[in-house]
C-alpha positions in Angstrom: -15.3 -30.5 -24.3 -15.5 -28.8 -20.8 -18.8 -29.7 -20.8 -18.3 -33.0 -21.2 -15.2 -33.1 -18.9 -17.1 -31.5 -16.1 -20.1 -34.1 -16.1 -17.3 -36.8 -16.0 -16.0 -35.4 -12.9 -19.1 -34.4 -11.0 -19.8 -38.5 -11.5 -16.3 -39.1 -10.3 -16.6 -36.5 -7.4 -19.8 -37.8 -5.9 -18.5 -41.5 -6.0 -15.3 -40.3 -4.5 -17.3 -38.2 -2.0 -19.8 -41.0 -0.8 -16.7 -43.5 -0.1 -15.1 -40.5 1.8 -18.4 -39.9 3.8 -17.8 -43.5 5.2 -14.4 -43.2 6.4 -14.3 -39.4 7.5 -12.4 -38.6 10.9 -12.8 -34.8 12.4 -10.1 -34.1 14.6 -10.4 -32.3 17.9 -6.9 -30.7 18.2 -6.6 -26.5 18.1 -5.8 -25.0 14.9 -2.5 -24.0 13.5 -2.4 -24.0 9.6 -5.2 -22.9 7.8 -6.0 -23.2 3.8 -7.9 -21.9 2.1 -9.5 -22.7 -1.3 -11.5 -19.6 -3.3 -12.9 -19.1 -6.5 -11.7 -16.0 -8.5 -14.5 -14.1 -8.2 -14.4 -13.6 -4.9 -10.6 -13.2 -4.3 -10.7 -10.4 -6.9 -12.7 -8.3 -4.0 -11.6 -10.0 -0.6 -8.3 -10.1 0.3 -8.8 -13.6 2.2 -5.6 -14.2 3.5 -5.3 -11.0 5.2 -8.6 -10.8 7.0 -7.9 -14.6 8.3 -4.7 -13.3 10.1 -6.6 -9.9 11.3 -10.2 -11.6 12.5 -8.9 -15.6 13.6 -5.3 -14.6 14.4 -3.6 -17.3 12.5 -0.3 -16.9 11.2 0.1 -19.9 8.8 -2.6 -19.4 6.1 -2.1 -20.5 2.7 -4.7 -19.4 -0.6 -5.2 -21.4 -3.7 -7.5 -19.9 -6.4 -9.5 -21.3 -9.2 -9.4 -19.4 -12.3 -11.2 -19.8 -15.4 -8.6 -20.9 -17.7 -7.1 -18.5 -20.0 -4.2 -19.3 -21.9 -2.5 -15.8 -22.4 -2.4 -15.5 -18.7 0.5 -17.1 -16.8 -0.7 -16.7 -13.1 1.2 -18.1 -9.4 1.5 -21.4 -8.6 -1.2 -20.7 -6.1 -3.5 -20.6 -8.7 -5.2 -23.6 -10.9 -7.5 -23.8 -13.5 -9.4 -26.7 -15.2 -6.6 -27.3 -17.5 -4.6 -28.6 -14.2 -7.3 -31.4 -13.6 -7.4 -34.3 -15.6 -10.2 -36.4 -16.3 -10.0 -38.5 -13.5 -10.3 -35.7 -11.1 -6.0 -36.2 -10.5 -4.8 -32.7 -9.9 -1.6 -32.1 -12.3 -0.1 -29.1 -10.7 2.7 -30.2 -8.0 2.0 -27.1 -5.9 -1.4 -27.6 -5.6 -1.0 -31.4 -5.1 1.5 -30.4 -2.2 -1.0 -28.2 -1.0 -4.2 -30.5 -0.9 -2.0 -33.2 0.6 -0.9 -31.3 3.5 -2.5 -32.2 6.5 -3.8 -28.7 7.4 -6.0 -28.0 10.8 -8.5 -26.0 9.0 -9.7 -25.7 4.9 -11.6 -23.4 4.1 -13.7 -23.5 1.0 -14.7 -19.6 0.2 -16.7 -20.4 -2.7 -20.7 -20.3 -2.8 -21.5 -21.7 -6.5 -21.3 -25.6 -7.5 -18.2 -25.9 -9.2 -16.8 -29.4 -9.9 -12.9 -28.1 -10.0 -13.5 -26.2 -6.9 -15.2 -29.1 -4.8 -12.5 -31.9 -5.9 -9.9 -29.7 -4.1 -11.9 -29.7 -1.0 -12.6 -33.1 -1.1 -9.1 -34.6 -2.0 -7.4 -32.1 0.5 -6.2 -34.1 3.6 -7.6 -31.0 5.7 -8.9 -32.4 9.5 -11.6 -29.8 9.8 -13.4 -28.4 6.6 -15.9 -25.5 6.5 -17.6 -23.6 3.9 -20.4 -22.0 2.9 -24.2 -23.6 3.3 -25.3 -22.9 -0.5 -22.5 -25.6 -2.0 -22.5 -29.2 -0.9 -23.8 -30.3 2.0 -21.9 -33.4 2.3 -18.5 -31.4 1.6 -17.7 -29.6 5.2 -17.6 -30.7 8.9 -19.1 -27.2 9.4 -21.5 -24.9 7.1 -21.9 -21.1 7.5 -24.8 -19.4 5.8 -23.8 -15.9 4.5 -22.5 -14.2 1.5 -19.2 -14.1 0.4 -18.8 -10.3 0.1 -19.4 -10.5 3.9 -16.0 -11.8 5.0 -16.1 -10.4 8.5 -19.4 -11.6 9.6 -18.5 -15.5 8.0 -15.1 -15.1 10.0 -16.9 -13.8 13.0 -19.2 -16.7 13.0 -16.6 -19.3 12.3 -14.5 -17.9 15.2 -17.5 -18.0 17.4 -17.7 -21.8 16.6 -14.3 -22.9 16.4 -13.9 -21.0 20.3 -17.1 -23.5 21.5 -15.7 -26.3 20.0 -12.4 -25.7 21.5 -10.5 -25.5 18.3 -9.0 -22.2 19.0 -8.5 -20.1 21.8 -10.9 -16.7 22.6 
């Protein structure tokens, strides 16, 4: 059943992606608020929020993690699973919907494998500037960085360099 849902959502995702591509506007304002959408595999071994605060100096950082569904585990509100996404691609969890509707200045997609549930969240986010790994989906982000997730320092230093060049943050 999950495979059918994923296939259905992928079809919906690519249609939404094509629609968004024609209307995408990138903000040129300086970054104040940062959101991160990460996979469980990465969140398990990297303290993303602390690393962003330390390296980039942003204090307003929110992280949402996608978990593989396990009905025995009950997680905090900033986790979601495939059970929180309906067949039309709508997110059922209120906290997640609020996060995605927030006009963040920067959204980081911190995952390097294709996952329709993660990609749909990035796509539906109202963030004005989106950054992620180059291995995922080139149409999803305004800027991509070629790095492996375990090297978060390299990723964030590269991101910082380009944000300074784009005048989205001060050095």
